[in-house]
N, C-alpha and C positions, 0 to 999 in steps of 0.2 A: 468109564468109572470118573472120575474129577479130578485132576492133578494137584496138585498144592497150589501153582501158578492159577489155576482157577479160582481156588475158593477167594486169595489173595485179590483178585479183578473183584469175585462180585461183591468183599468184604471193603472198597476205596471206593464202591457205588453211593452217589446220593441221588434216592427218585425225591421228586417232587419238590416244588420251592419250601416245602416244611421240611421236609428237611434237610435241604439247604441250610434254610435260614439258624437252623439249634444249631447246623454244625457251626457255622459263622456268628450266629449272638446275637441276631439281626431277628426285625422279625418278619416276614410273609408279603408283605407286601413291596417293604424294604429286600426284599430277596428282585420282587420281578422287576422292580423299578435299573438294577443291577445289569440283573439278565438281561433285558429288553435295550438298555443303554448301551452292553456290550464291553460293557464291565471285566463283569466277571465271567472266570472258562467256563462254559456250559454247554448241553449241546441236546441236542430232542431227540429221545426212544419215543417214537410211535404218539405223538403230539406232547409226551411230560418230558417237561423238565431234567435235566437232570444233569450232573455233573460230578468230578470223582473227588474223594479228599485228595488225591497227589496233586492233585492242579491247585487245589483250593491251599493248597497249604503252604507253595508252591510261589502263587500267586499272593498274597500274604506276606508274605519272605519279603517278596521282589518291593512292595511298599516301603515294608517297614524299613530297609536301609535306603527306601531312595528319600524315606522321609527327616 
């Protein structure tokens, strides 16, 4: 049986460059560049790039404040 916390974690996960790109409003190619340059918070799950929406939102907020 899944708890409410399990659903929250699954809903926060973006799997693949396409999903991350859609969330950030950029292209897939731009996503790969940001990931492989270590600019955006991301990680690998079985060889697939992944990121959490919450981590990306926090990262964007920090960039906005610094600008």
